[in-house]
N, C-alpha and C positions, 0 to 999 in steps of 0.2 A: 504494500500500500504506500509506503514512504517513497519507494523508487518511482512509482507511478506519479505521485504528487510532484516529485522533483523534476521528472521528465516534463510534466505539463507546465510547470512554472518556467523551466528553462526554455521550452518551446515558445511560450508566450513572450518571454524576454527577447529571444532572437527574432521573432516575427515582428515585434513592435519596433525593433531597432535595425531592421534590414534596409531601410532607406527607400521603402516603397513610395512612389509618387504617381498619381494619376497621370495617364498619358496626355490628356487634355485638361490639365489643371489650369487655373486662372493665371498662374505664374508664367506659363509657357506661351501665352498669346499676346498679341500686340494690339488688342482692341477691347473696348468696353461696350456692352449692349445697354443702351439707355432705356429702350422700351421694346416690348414684344407684343405685337397685335396678332391675335389668332382670328382669321377671317371666317374660316369654317370651323365652328366650335365643336370639334369632335375629339375623340381620344387620341388620335395621332397628333393633332396640334397641341393638345395639353401635355402629351409625353415629351414632345420637342421642347416646349416651353419649360418644363421642369428640368430637363437636362441642360438648358442654356442659362438657367437662373444664376449659376455661379459666376457667369461672366458679367453680371450686372453690378458686381461689387468692386470691379477694377477701377478705382478712382484715379489712379496714377497713369492710366493708359491714354494716349493722345487720340487714337482713332475711336470716335464715338459713333455707334451704329443704332439705327432704329430699324427694327425688323417687322415685316408683315409676312405671315405664314398662312398659306391656303393649302390645305391637305385633303386628300380623298383616297379612297381605295375602291377597287372594283374586283368582283369575283365573277369569273366566266367559266363555262363548261369547256374543257379542252377536248375531251373525247367521251363517247358514249358506247355502251355495250350493244349487243345485238337486239335487245329489247327496247333500246332507246333511253335507258337509264344512265344518268351521269356516271362515268367511270373515273375521270380525273378532272380536277379543277385547276384554274390558274388565278392567283391573287396578285394584283398589281397595286402598289402603294405609290402615290404620286404627291409630291410636295413642290409647290411654287414658292420661291423665296424672293422677296423684294426687300432691298435695304437702301437706306439713305445714310451716307457717311459724312459727318461734319457739315450737315445741312447743304451740301453741294452735289455730291455724286449720287446718282440713283442707278442701281443695277438690279436686274432681274435674272433669275435662272430657275431651272426646274431640276428636280431629282426624282428618279424613279427606280424602284426595285420590284422584282416579281419572282414568283416561284410557282411550281406546279406540284400538286399533291394528289394522292388517291382518295377516292370517296370511302366512307366507312358506313357500316350499318347503324351504329349507335350515333344518333344525331347530336346528343349531348357532348360526347367525346369529340365529334367532328367540329362542333362549334368551339370547344376549348382549344383544339389543335389549331383552328383557323385564327383564333385570338392570339395564340403564342406565335404563329407565323407572322401576323401583322406586327406584333411587338418586335420581333427579330428584324424584320425588314425596315421598320422605323428606326431601330438602333443603327442599322447600316447607313441609312440616310442621314441620321444625325452626325455620324462620323464623317460622312462626305461633306455635310454642311460646315462642320468645323474646319476641315481641311480647306474648303473653298474660301471661307471667311478669313482664315489665317493667310492664305496665299494672295487673296485679292486686296487685303489691307496692308500687306507688307510693302515697305518702301524699297527694299533691296531684294534681289533674288539670289538664292544660293545655287541656282542652276548655271552650269557652264557648258558651252558648246565647243567641243574639240573635234579635230579630225576633219577629213574632207567629206563633204556631204554630196557626193556625186559630181562635184565640179572637177573637171579634168582640164588642166591648163596645158596648152600645147607649147612646147619649147622649140618647135621648128621655126626657122626664120624665113621659110619659103613663102 
């Protein structure tokens, strides 16, 4: 019993001091979100708003953004069996993002993620599965939104272009 308790305490000590930091923490971004307006007031928009709330506290960031988020999802039948019953479905999550930066620049873009899944006999478990798929697709879109906002508000780019890009220079003097 004592060995188990010592193991648990030491594991907690190492886990709390391992230097874990969220990949998209508010310290790694160069923008602050002043306001988030959800146009289509559904669960997808609310989930995005909850994940972006931590970027509203960045008081020392120079790039101030106002976001408008319009989100929706669609469920379509991908295939049917011989009797005409749905066999597979396709869910598509679509998010339109519009932002205003420092009262000057206005940009719009859209993000979309989709997946295909099989039908189930139990409609309750099918609905729960669909809800979890929508959450996962929304999380992917949120990651893409953060990457987009970080790259579009950045003053300098870390990307470098090297090498010849199909340009062949002739050295003949003829």
